[in-house]
N, CA, C and O atoms as CSV, one atom per row, in Angstrom:
chain,resi,resn,atom,element,x,y,z
A,1,MET,N,N,3.237,-9.456,-10.802
A,1,MET,CA,C,3.865,-8.174,-10.572
A,1,MET,C,C,4.463,-8.188,-9.180
A,1,MET,O,O,3.778,-8.510,-8.210
A,2,SER,N,N,5.707,-7.850,-9.079
A,2,SER,CA,C,6.352,-7.776,-7.771
A,2,SER,C,C,5.891,-6.524,-7.049
A,2,SER,O,O,5.783,-5.461,-7.660
A,3,ASP,N,N,5.620,-6.634,-5.773
A,3,ASP,CA,C,5.152,-5.479,-5.021
A,3,ASP,C,C,6.186,-4.993,-4.009
A,3,ASP,O,O,5.850,-4.205,-3.124
A,4,ALA,N,N,7.432,-5.442,-4.120
A,4,ALA,CA,C,8.473,-5.022,-3.194
A,4,ALA,C,C,8.738,-3.526,-3.335
A,4,ALA,O,O,9.086,-3.052,-4.416
A,5,HIS,N,N,8.576,-2.799,-2.261
A,5,HIS,CA,C,8.905,-1.381,-2.173
A,5,HIS,C,C,8.036,-0.469,-3.030
A,5,HIS,O,O,8.391,0.696,-3.210
A,6,MET,N,N,6.932,-0.937,-3.558
A,6,MET,CA,C,6.065,-0.052,-4.326
A,6,MET,C,C,5.358,0.918,-3.391
A,6,MET,O,O,5.078,0.603,-2.235
A,7,PHE,N,N,5.080,2.086,-3.913
A,7,PHE,CA,C,4.520,3.188,-3.147
A,7,PHE,C,C,3.124,3.488,-3.672
A,7,PHE,O,O,2.915,3.535,-4.885
A,8,SER,N,N,2.172,3.690,-2.780
A,8,SER,CA,C,0.798,3.940,-3.196
A,8,SER,C,C,0.294,5.273,-2.661
A,8,SER,O,O,0.705,5.746,-1.601
A,9,VAL,N,N,-0.608,5.855,-3.435
A,9,VAL,CA,C,-1.233,7.128,-3.084
A,9,VAL,C,C,-2.742,6.957,-3.217
A,9,VAL,O,O,-3.227,6.405,-4.204
A,10,TYR,N,N,-3.473,7.430,-2.225
A,10,TYR,CA,C,-4.928,7.396,-2.237
A,10,TYR,C,C,-5.404,8.824,-2.031
A,10,TYR,O,O,-4.945,9.508,-1.116
A,11,GLY,N,N,-6.312,9.274,-2.869
A,11,GLY,CA,C,-6.740,10.656,-2.731
A,11,GLY,C,C,-8.215,10.852,-2.999
A,11,GLY,O,O,-8.875,10.043,-3.652
A,12,ARG,N,N,-8.702,11.952,-2.470
A,12,ARG,CA,C,-10.098,12.363,-2.675
A,12,ARG,C,C,-10.082,13.856,-2.957
A,12,ARG,O,O,-9.453,14.632,-2.237
A,13,MET,N,N,-10.775,14.243,-4.005
A,13,MET,CA,C,-10.895,15.652,-4.354
A,13,MET,C,C,-12.355,15.945,-4.663
A,13,MET,O,O,-13.057,15.122,-5.250
A,14,THR,N,N,-12.797,17.121,-4.261
A,14,THR,CA,C,-14.150,17.552,-4.580
A,14,THR,C,C,-14.059,18.767,-5.487
A,14,THR,O,O,-13.432,19.771,-5.149
A,15,ALA,N,N,-14.687,18.657,-6.629
A,15,ALA,CA,C,-14.692,19.741,-7.604
A,15,ALA,C,C,-15.775,20.758,-7.244
A,15,ALA,O,O,-16.727,20.449,-6.528
A,16,LEU,N,N,-15.608,21.953,-7.749
A,16,LEU,CA,C,-16.691,22.923,-7.668
A,16,LEU,C,C,-17.898,22.329,-8.391
A,16,LEU,O,O,-17.723,21.539,-9.319
A,17,PRO,N,N,-19.109,22.687,-7.992
A,17,PRO,CA,C,-20.293,22.094,-8.618
A,17,PRO,C,C,-20.242,22.181,-10.151
A,17,PRO,O,O,-20.005,23.242,-10.730
A,18,GLY,N,N,-20.472,21.026,-10.778
A,18,GLY,CA,C,-20.507,20.951,-12.222
A,18,GLY,C,C,-19.154,20.908,-12.913
A,18,GLY,O,O,-19.107,20.910,-14.143
A,19,ARG,N,N,-18.049,20.868,-12.172
A,19,ARG,CA,C,-16.705,20.913,-12.777
A,19,ARG,C,C,-15.941,19.600,-12.634
A,19,ARG,O,O,-14.744,19.542,-12.914
A,20,ARG,N,N,-16.630,18.550,-12.199
A,20,ARG,CA,C,-15.970,17.270,-11.973
A,20,ARG,C,C,-15.297,16.732,-13.232
A,20,ARG,O,O,-14.162,16.259,-13.167
A,21,ASP,N,N,-15.968,16.797,-14.363
A,21,ASP,CA,C,-15.389,16.235,-15.586
A,21,ASP,C,C,-14.133,16.981,-16.011
A,21,ASP,O,O,-13.206,16.373,-16.546
A,22,GLU,N,N,-14.090,18.282,-15.782
A,22,GLU,CA,C,-12.872,19.053,-16.051
A,22,GLU,C,C,-11.738,18.593,-15.126
A,22,GLU,O,O,-10.591,18.453,-15.550
A,23,LEU,N,N,-12.080,18.366,-13.869
A,23,LEU,CA,C,-11.095,17.890,-12.905
A,23,LEU,C,C,-10.540,16.533,-13.325
A,23,LEU,O,O,-9.330,16.313,-13.268
A,24,ILE,N,N,-11.405,15.635,-13.739
A,24,ILE,CA,C,-10.968,14.306,-14.184
A,24,ILE,C,C,-10.040,14.430,-15.390
A,24,ILE,O,O,-9.002,13.770,-15.444
A,25,ALA,N,N,-10.405,15.265,-16.347
A,25,ALA,CA,C,-9.575,15.434,-17.543
A,25,ALA,C,C,-8.191,15.973,-17.184
A,25,ALA,O,O,-7.188,15.522,-17.737
A,26,LEU,N,N,-8.132,16.932,-16.267
A,26,LEU,CA,C,-6.832,17.478,-15.862
A,26,LEU,C,C,-6.000,16.474,-15.072
A,26,LEU,O,O,-4.782,16.414,-15.238
A,27,LEU,N,N,-6.641,15.692,-14.221
A,27,LEU,CA,C,-5.908,14.648,-13.502
A,27,LEU,C,C,-5.294,13.662,-14.485
A,27,LEU,O,O,-4.131,13.283,-14.352
A,28,HIS,N,N,-6.070,13.256,-15.456
A,28,HIS,CA,C,-5.564,12.329,-16.476
A,28,HIS,C,C,-4.395,12.957,-17.236
A,28,HIS,O,O,-3.391,12.293,-17.496
A,29,GLU,N,N,-4.524,14.218,-17.585
A,29,GLU,CA,C,-3.436,14.934,-18.255
A,29,GLU,C,C,-2.192,14.988,-17.374
A,29,GLU,O,O,-1.074,14.800,-17.853
A,30,GLY,N,N,-2.393,15.244,-16.099
A,30,GLY,CA,C,-1.274,15.314,-15.163
A,30,GLY,C,C,-0.547,13.988,-15.019
A,30,GLY,O,O,0.682,13.953,-14.955
A,31,PHE,N,N,-1.306,12.890,-14.966
A,31,PHE,CA,C,-0.673,11.574,-14.876
A,31,PHE,C,C,0.156,11.285,-16.126
A,31,PHE,O,O,1.230,10.691,-16.035
A,32,ARG,N,N,-0.330,11.698,-17.273
A,32,ARG,CA,C,0.421,11.489,-18.526
A,32,ARG,C,C,1.603,12.440,-18.640
A,32,ARG,O,O,2.592,12.109,-19.292
A,33,ALA,N,N,1.524,13.612,-18.023
A,33,ALA,CA,C,2.577,14.632,-18.148
A,33,ALA,C,C,3.913,14.160,-17.592
A,33,ALA,O,O,4.965,14.646,-18.007
A,34,GLY,N,N,3.879,13.226,-16.665
A,34,GLY,CA,C,5.117,12.713,-16.096
A,34,GLY,C,C,5.928,11.868,-17.061
A,34,GLY,O,O,7.120,11.652,-16.844
A,35,GLY,N,N,5.303,11.393,-18.113
A,35,GLY,CA,C,6.003,10.574,-19.095
A,35,GLY,C,C,5.902,9.092,-18.794
A,35,GLY,O,O,5.554,8.686,-17.685
A,36,ASP,N,N,6.207,8.303,-19.789
A,36,ASP,CA,C,6.090,6.848,-19.669
A,36,ASP,C,C,7.097,6.232,-18.707
A,36,ASP,O,O,6.867,5.139,-18.190
A,37,ASP,N,N,8.201,6.911,-18.462
A,37,ASP,CA,C,9.241,6.364,-17.587
A,37,ASP,C,C,9.268,7.039,-16.216
A,37,ASP,O,O,10.306,7.066,-15.555
A,38,SER,N,N,8.133,7.579,-15.793
A,38,SER,CA,C,8.062,8.322,-14.537
A,38,SER,C,C,8.089,7.438,-13.297
A,38,SER,O,O,8.392,7.912,-12.201
A,39,GLY,N,N,7.776,6.166,-13.464
A,39,GLY,CA,C,7.655,5.280,-12.307
A,39,GLY,C,C,6.213,5.072,-11.881
A,39,GLY,O,O,5.945,4.293,-10.965
A,40,LEU,N,N,5.275,5.759,-12.533
A,40,LEU,CA,C,3.856,5.541,-12.246
A,40,LEU,C,C,3.431,4.269,-12.968
A,40,LEU,O,O,3.404,4.219,-14.198
A,41,LEU,N,N,3.099,3.245,-12.190
A,41,LEU,CA,C,2.760,1.945,-12.762
A,41,LEU,C,C,1.308,1.879,-13.210
A,41,LEU,O,O,1.002,1.362,-14.285
A,42,THR,N,N,0.425,2.402,-12.383
A,42,THR,CA,C,-0.995,2.394,-12.708
A,42,THR,C,C,-1.708,3.435,-11.856
A,42,THR,O,O,-1.226,3.835,-10.796
A,43,TYR,N,N,-2.860,3.860,-12.342
A,43,TYR,CA,C,-3.699,4.773,-11.568
A,43,TYR,C,C,-5.144,4.555,-11.952
A,43,TYR,O,O,-5.442,4.039,-13.029
A,44,SER,N,N,-6.039,4.950,-11.066
A,44,SER,CA,C,-7.464,4.941,-11.387
A,44,SER,C,C,-8.085,6.218,-10.838
A,44,SER,O,O,-7.696,6.723,-9.785
A,45,ILE,N,N,-9.045,6.713,-11.573
A,45,ILE,CA,C,-9.836,7.873,-11.160
A,45,ILE,C,C,-11.266,7.355,-11.077
A,45,ILE,O,O,-11.791,6.801,-12.042
A,46,ASN,N,N,-11.891,7.540,-9.921
A,46,ASN,CA,C,-13.193,6.931,-9.659
A,46,ASN,C,C,-14.218,7.975,-9.236
A,46,ASN,O,O,-13.872,8.995,-8.639
A,47,THR,N,N,-15.482,7.709,-9.553
A,47,THR,CA,C,-16.574,8.565,-9.143
A,47,THR,C,C,-17.591,7.725,-8.382
A,47,THR,O,O,-17.578,6.495,-8.444
A,48,ALA,N,N,-18.466,8.411,-7.667
A,48,ALA,CA,C,-19.536,7.739,-6.942
A,48,ALA,C,C,-20.858,8.429,-7.279
A,48,ALA,O,O,-20.950,9.653,-7.187
A,49,PRO,N,N,-21.873,7.672,-7.663
A,49,PRO,CA,C,-23.147,8.286,-8.053
A,49,PRO,C,C,-23.778,9.163,-6.973
A,49,PRO,O,O,-24.451,10.144,-7.288
A,50,GLU,N,N,-23.565,8.816,-5.702
A,50,GLU,CA,C,-24.203,9.573,-4.620
A,50,GLU,C,C,-23.480,10.887,-4.298
A,50,GLU,O,O,-23.972,11.684,-3.501
A,51,ASP,N,N,-22.327,11.112,-4.909
A,51,ASP,CA,C,-21.550,12.329,-4.652
A,51,ASP,C,C,-20.958,12.812,-5.976
A,51,ASP,O,O,-19.780,12.578,-6.244
A,52,PRO,N,N,-21.752,13.475,-6.798
A,52,PRO,CA,C,-21.361,13.758,-8.181
A,52,PRO,C,C,-20.173,14.693,-8.372
A,52,PRO,O,O,-19.614,14.741,-9.468
A,53,ASP,N,N,-19.776,15.423,-7.366
A,53,ASP,CA,C,-18.654,16.354,-7.532
A,53,ASP,C,C,-17.341,15.818,-6.967
A,53,ASP,O,O,-16.306,16.472,-7.091
A,54,THR,N,N,-17.370,14.642,-6.352
A,54,THR,CA,C,-16.180,14.087,-5.711
A,54,THR,C,C,-15.572,12.975,-6.554
A,54,THR,O,O,-16.282,12.149,-7.129
A,55,ILE,N,N,-14.249,12.971,-6.615
A,55,ILE,CA,C,-13.530,11.871,-7.266
A,55,ILE,C,C,-12.592,11.248,-6.237
A,55,ILE,O,O,-12.124,11.906,-5.308
A,56,TRP,N,N,-12.339,9.977,-6.434
A,56,TRP,CA,C,-11.383,9.223,-5.642
A,56,TRP,C,C,-10.329,8.719,-6.606
A,56,TRP,O,O,-10.659,8.312,-7.720
A,57,MET,N,N,-9.079,8.737,-6.207
A,57,MET,CA,C,-8.038,8.231,-7.096
A,57,MET,C,C,-7.057,7.373,-6.316
A,57,MET,O,O,-6.844,7.552,-5.117
A,58,THR,N,N,-6.472,6.442,-7.041
A,58,THR,CA,C,-5.405,5.615,-6.501
A,58,THR,C,C,-4.259,5.628,-7.498
A,58,THR,O,O,-4.465,5.699,-8.709
A,59,GLN,N,N,-3.064,5.559,-6.968
A,59,GLN,CA,C,-1.870,5.527,-7.804
A,59,GLN,C,C,-0.926,4.476,-7.228
A,59,GLN,O,O,-0.844,4.296,-6.013
A,60,LEU,N,N,-0.221,3.793,-8.109
A,60,LEU,CA,C,0.799,2.843,-7.691
A,60,LEU,C,C,2.089,3.204,-8.418
A,60,LEU,O,O,2.138,3.250,-9.647
A,61,TRP,N,N,3.134,3.459,-7.629
A,61,TRP,CA,C,4.428,3.908,-8.138
A,61,TRP,C,C,5.501,2.864,-7.841
A,61,TRP,O,O,5.354,2.038,-6.940
A,62,THR,N,N,6.578,2.918,-8.614
A,62,THR,CA,C,7.694,2.011,-8.355
A,62,THR,C,C,8.263,2.249,-6.963
A,62,THR,O,O,8.631,1.299,-6.272
A,63,ASP,N,N,8.339,3.507,-6.547
A,63,ASP,CA,C,8.811,3.856,-5.205
A,63,ASP,C,C,8.495,5.327,-4.931
A,63,ASP,O,O,8.063,6.059,-5.822
A,64,ARG,N,N,8.715,5.739,-3.699
A,64,ARG,CA,C,8.394,7.111,-3.313
A,64,ARG,C,C,9.269,8.125,-4.040
A,64,ARG,O,O,8.804,9.217,-4.366
A,65,ALA,N,N,10.517,7.784,-4.299
A,65,ALA,CA,C,11.417,8.704,-4.996
A,65,ALA,C,C,10.881,9.033,-6.391
A,65,ALA,O,O,10.944,10.184,-6.824
A,66,ALA,N,N,10.358,8.034,-7.089
A,66,ALA,CA,C,9.780,8.269,-8.416
A,66,ALA,C,C,8.566,9.182,-8.313
A,66,ALA,O,O,8.406,10.099,-9.119
A,67,HIS,N,N,7.717,8.938,-7.334
A,67,HIS,CA,C,6.541,9.796,-7.111
A,67,HIS,C,C,6.969,11.229,-6.853
A,67,HIS,O,O,6.471,12.154,-7.494
A,68,ASP,N,N,7.889,11.418,-5.917
A,68,ASP,CA,C,8.306,12.766,-5.537
A,68,ASP,C,C,8.947,13.508,-6.709
A,68,ASP,O,O,8.660,14.685,-6.931
A,69,ALA,N,N,9.809,12.830,-7.453
A,69,ALA,CA,C,10.470,13.481,-8.587
A,69,ALA,C,C,9.461,13.866,-9.660
A,69,ALA,O,O,9.557,14.950,-10.236
A,70,THR,N,N,8.506,13.004,-9.934
A,70,THR,CA,C,7.529,13.276,-10.985
A,70,THR,C,C,6.574,14.390,-10.583
A,70,THR,O,O,6.301,15.291,-11.376
A,71,THR,N,N,6.066,14.336,-9.360
A,71,THR,CA,C,5.089,15.350,-8.953
A,71,THR,C,C,5.724,16.727,-8.779
A,71,THR,O,O,5.017,17.735,-8.769
A,72,ARG,N,N,7.039,16.781,-8.644
A,72,ARG,CA,C,7.741,18.071,-8.548
A,72,ARG,C,C,8.258,18.557,-9.900
A,72,ARG,O,O,8.823,19.647,-9.988
A,73,SER,N,N,8.073,17.765,-10.949
A,73,SER,CA,C,8.558,18.154,-12.270
A,73,SER,C,C,7.758,19.345,-12.811
A,73,SER,O,O,6.610,19.564,-12.424
A,74,GLY,N,N,8.374,20.092,-13.693
A,74,GLY,CA,C,7.728,21.261,-14.266
A,74,GLY,C,C,6.438,20.936,-14.999
A,74,GLY,O,O,5.456,21.669,-14.884
A,75,ALA,N,N,6.433,19.840,-15.752
A,75,ALA,CA,C,5.246,19.472,-16.532
A,75,ALA,C,C,4.058,19.151,-15.633
A,75,ALA,O,O,2.936,19.580,-15.901
A,76,VAL,N,N,4.306,18.401,-14.573
A,76,VAL,CA,C,3.219,18.037,-13.660
A,76,VAL,C,C,2.796,19.246,-12.824
A,76,VAL,O,O,1.606,19.436,-12.575
A,77,ALA,N,N,3.747,20.056,-12.394
A,77,ALA,CA,C,3.423,21.254,-11.611
A,77,ALA,C,C,2.542,22.208,-12.408
A,77,ALA,O,O,1.652,22.847,-11.847
A,78,ALA,N,N,2.783,22.307,-13.705
A,78,ALA,CA,C,1.975,23.192,-14.549
A,78,ALA,C,C,0.521,22.725,-14.601
A,78,ALA,O,O,-0.399,23.542,-14.558
A,79,VAL,N,N,0.318,21.420,-14.693
A,79,VAL,CA,C,-1.044,20.886,-14.692
A,79,VAL,C,C,-1.680,21.093,-13.322
A,79,VAL,O,O,-2.858,21.440,-13.235
A,80,THR,N,N,-0.924,20.887,-12.266
A,80,THR,CA,C,-1.442,21.071,-10.907
A,80,THR,C,C,-1.949,22.496,-10.704
A,80,THR,O,O,-2.997,22.691,-10.088
A,81,GLN,N,N,-1.242,23.475,-11.201
A,81,GLN,CA,C,-1.680,24.869,-11.055
A,81,GLN,C,C,-3.008,25.115,-11.759
A,81,GLN,O,O,-3.814,25.919,-11.290
A,82,ARG,N,N,-3.243,24.447,-12.859
A,82,ARG,CA,C,-4.515,24.581,-13.583
A,82,ARG,C,C,-5.644,23.839,-12.869
A,82,ARG,O,O,-6.816,24.182,-13.025
A,83,LEU,N,N,-5.290,22.832,-12.094
A,83,LEU,CA,C,-6.264,22.007,-11.398
A,83,LEU,C,C,-6.831,22.699,-10.148
A,83,LEU,O,O,-8.016,22.567,-9.844
A,84,LEU,N,N,-5.993,23.421,-9.444
A,84,LEU,CA,C,-6.393,24.005,-8.154
A,84,LEU,C,C,-7.653,24.863,-8.208
A,84,LEU,O,O,-8.474,24.759,-7.296
A,85,PRO,N,N,-7.856,25.709,-9.226
A,85,PRO,CA,C,-9.083,26.522,-9.257
A,85,PRO,C,C,-10.370,25.720,-9.442
A,85,PRO,O,O,-11.459,26.265,-9.263
A,86,LEU,N,N,-10.271,24.457,-9.792
A,86,LEU,CA,C,-11.453,23.610,-9.967
A,86,LEU,C,C,-11.919,22.974,-8.669
A,86,LEU,O,O,-13.002,22.391,-8.620
A,87,LEU,N,N,-11.121,23.076,-7.622
A,87,LEU,CA,C,-11.411,22.378,-6.370
A,87,LEU,C,C,-12.282,23.204,-5.428
A,87,LEU,O,O,-12.123,24.419,-5.309
A,88,ALA,N,N,-13.209,22.508,-4.759
A,88,ALA,CA,C,-14.076,23.143,-3.768
A,88,ALA,C,C,-13.401,23.223,-2.407
A,88,ALA,O,O,-13.871,23.949,-1.531
A,89,GLY,N,N,-12.325,22.502,-2.217
A,89,GLY,CA,C,-11.603,22.490,-0.950
A,89,GLY,C,C,-10.261,21.828,-1.132
A,89,GLY,O,O,-9.878,21.461,-2.243
A,90,LYS,N,N,-9.557,21.679,-0.045
A,90,LYS,CA,C,-8.237,21.062,-0.066
A,90,LYS,C,C,-8.361,19.556,-0.341
A,90,LYS,O,O,-9.213,18.891,0.248
A,91,PRO,N,N,-7.521,19.018,-1.228
A,91,PRO,CA,C,-7.545,17.571,-1.460
A,91,PRO,C,C,-7.183,16.804,-0.189
A,91,PRO,O,O,-6.430,17.289,0.656
A,92,GLU,N,N,-7.727,15.614,-0.077
A,92,GLU,CA,C,-7.425,14.733,1.046
A,92,GLU,C,C,-6.742,13.490,0.504
A,92,GLU,O,O,-6.975,13.100,-0.640
A,93,GLY,N,N,-5.908,12.871,1.310
A,93,GLY,CA,C,-5.289,11.637,0.855
A,93,GLY,C,C,-4.317,11.075,1.849
A,93,GLY,O,O,-4.097,11.620,2.931
A,94,SER,N,N,-3.743,9.968,1.450
A,94,SER,CA,C,-2.734,9.331,2.277
A,94,SER,C,C,-1.789,8.540,1.382
A,94,SER,O,O,-2.074,8.275,0.214
A,95,TYR,N,N,-0.668,8.179,1.964
A,95,TYR,CA,C,0.368,7.417,1.278
A,95,TYR,C,C,0.524,6.072,1.952
A,95,TYR,O,O,0.184,5.906,3.123
A,96,GLY,N,N,1.040,5.113,1.202
A,96,GLY,CA,C,1.257,3.801,1.787
A,96,GLY,C,C,2.275,3.000,1.005
A,96,GLY,O,O,2.778,3.439,-0.029
A,97,ASP,N,N,2.564,1.832,1.510
A,97,ASP,CA,C,3.421,0.871,0.833
A,97,ASP,C,C,2.537,-0.280,0.373
A,97,ASP,O,O,1.745,-0.813,1.150
A,98,ALA,N,N,2.676,-0.654,-0.877
A,98,ALA,CA,C,1.875,-1.757,-1.399
A,98,ALA,C,C,2.270,-3.049,-0.695
A,98,ALA,O,O,3.447,-3.406,-0.656
A,99,VAL,N,N,1.308,-3.731,-0.154
A,99,VAL,CA,C,1.538,-5.000,0.515
A,99,VAL,C,C,1.309,-6.150,-0.458
A,99,VAL,O,O,2.049,-7.134,-0.447
A,100,TYR,N,N,0.293,-6.027,-1.292
A,100,TYR,CA,C,0.004,-7.036,-2.286
A,100,TYR,C,C,-0.612,-6.351,-3.502
A,100,TYR,O,O,-1.489,-5.499,-3.359
A,101,VAL,N,N,-0.164,-6.713,-4.675
A,101,VAL,CA,C,-0.711,-6.176,-5.920
A,101,VAL,C,C,-1.013,-7.341,-6.831
A,101,VAL,O,O,-0.159,-8.194,-7.071
A,102,HIS,N,N,-2.214,-7.373,-7.329
A,102,HIS,CA,C,-2.619,-8.401,-8.289
A,102,HIS,C,C,-3.024,-7.697,-9.572
A,102,HIS,O,O,-3.909,-6.842,-9.556
A,103,ASP,N,N,-2.396,-8.042,-10.671
A,103,ASP,CA,C,-2.653,-7.397,-11.957
A,103,ASP,C,C,-3.430,-8.355,-12.834
A,103,ASP,O,O,-2.947,-9.440,-13.159
A,104,ARG,N,N,-4.632,-7.959,-13.219
A,104,ARG,CA,C,-5.473,-8.820,-14.057
A,104,ARG,C,C,-5.507,-8.335,-15.501
A,104,ARG,O,O,-6.291,-8.844,-16.302
A,105,THR,N,N,-4.668,-7.360,-15.847
A,105,THR,CA,C,-4.671,-6.863,-17.223
A,105,THR,C,C,-3.794,-7.696,-18.116
A,105,THR,O,O,-3.683,-7.414,-19.310
């Protein structure tokens, strides 16, 4: 997989107590809402046993323009509005440029 100009997103969200699984389901729905041609190459949603209400996610996009266009689309914005009431606080994250990507799938 070529990693030239790919854009990455790293995020952390904490759900209200007991609502983590709902948050995960909505995140998954939101990633699919952009469509197959959105430029989202891969994503992962991760949990940690020591912090049951927090999820970590990573996303790899073809480029920042694809990310920005998809996350501002009506379909994704609608899912985002449903997601916000599940959060215990403001999401945290950062953006980056992929330096190396190895695909084992």
